[in-house]
N, C-alpha and C positions, 0 to 999 in steps of 0.2 A: 504494500500500500504506500502511496506517496506521502512524504512528510509535509504537513500543512504550512510549516514556517519557511520552508525553502522555496524559492521561485523555481519554475521549470528551467531546466538546462537549455541554453541556447546553442544552436549549431551554426557554425560559420561555413558557408560554402565558398570555395575558392576555385579558380580556374587552374589550368595546367601551368606550372612554373615556367617563367620566360625562357629559361635555358633549354627546356626540353621540347618547346614547340618546334614542329617541323615546318620549314618553309617550303613552298612548292619549288620544284626545280626551275631554274631560269630557262632551261632549254630541254625539251623532250625530243630527242633526235628522231626516232622512228615515227612517232605520231605526227610530228610536224612535217616530216618528209612526205608522208602519205597525203596529209591534208593540203600541202602546197604543190602537190603533183610534180615532184622532182623526179629525176631519173632513178634515184635510189628507192623512193616511195613506189614508183611504178614497178620496179623490180620486185619489191616485197609483195605487192598485190599479185603480180603475175606468177610468182612462186606459189602463192596460196591457190590461185586458180588452176595452175598446172597440177598441183597435188590433188585438188578436188576432182579435176577432170580424170586423172589417172585412176582414182578410186572409183569414180562412176563408170569408166570404161571397163575396169576389171569386173565390177559387179554385173554390168551388162553382158560381158563376154561369158561369164559363168551361167547367167540366166539364159542366154541364147543357146549355149551348149546343152543345157538341160532341156530346153524346149525343142531343140532339133533332135536330140537323142531319144527322148521319151516316145514320140510317135513311131520311132523305128521298132518299138516293141510289138507293134501290130504286124510286122513282117514275120514274126516268129510263128511257127506252126500252131494252129489252134489247140491241138492236143497237148502241146508243151506249155503254152502260156495260160490258156484258159482264163479264169477270172483274175489271175495275177496281173494281167495287163491293165484291166480296168481299176484294180486297186492301186496300182502304181500311178495311173493317170489321174484318178479321182482323189486319192488320199495322200499318197507319198509326195506328190509334187508340191503341195502347199506348205508343209513344214520346211522343205528345202528352200522354197522361195522366201519364206519368212526369215530363215537363217541368213540368206544372202542380203535381204533388206536390213536386217539387224547389224550385220557386219558393215554394210555401207554407212549406216547412220553412225555407228561407233567410230569408224574411220574418219568420217567427215567431222565429227566433234573433236577428235584428236587433232586433225589438221588445223582446225580453228583455234584450239587451245595452244598448239605449238606456235601458231602465228601470233596470237595474243601475247604469249610469253616472249616472243621475239620483239614485238612492237612496244609493249609497256615497260615502264621503268620498274625494276625490282623494288625500289624504295616505296613505290605507290601501293604495293600490296600489303605492306606492313602496317 
């Protein structure tokens, strides 16, 4: 229980001490290079676009290979393949396509994270 003769304790709220304040960097090289459309900034953006294109073409190639090879299962003799062909076409293809899509999204996010890590100043993340 509170003591009736004593006034409540006052709290003093202060800011960050002056010596520990972080000043914004005078020059953020990579960000300004990109925003000013310099040759280096264009190179950074092209590198990102190239890595994204490479990932997209890789996923497209695997998907095209899957879609080309799967219907070839119809060329198997009916006695050998039977309902296995329809199961492969109707059920097995979708999880594989999902895995390809998941790989592509993960790869695209990693490319963007690498690009962001290259462009941003490490002191800004702290």
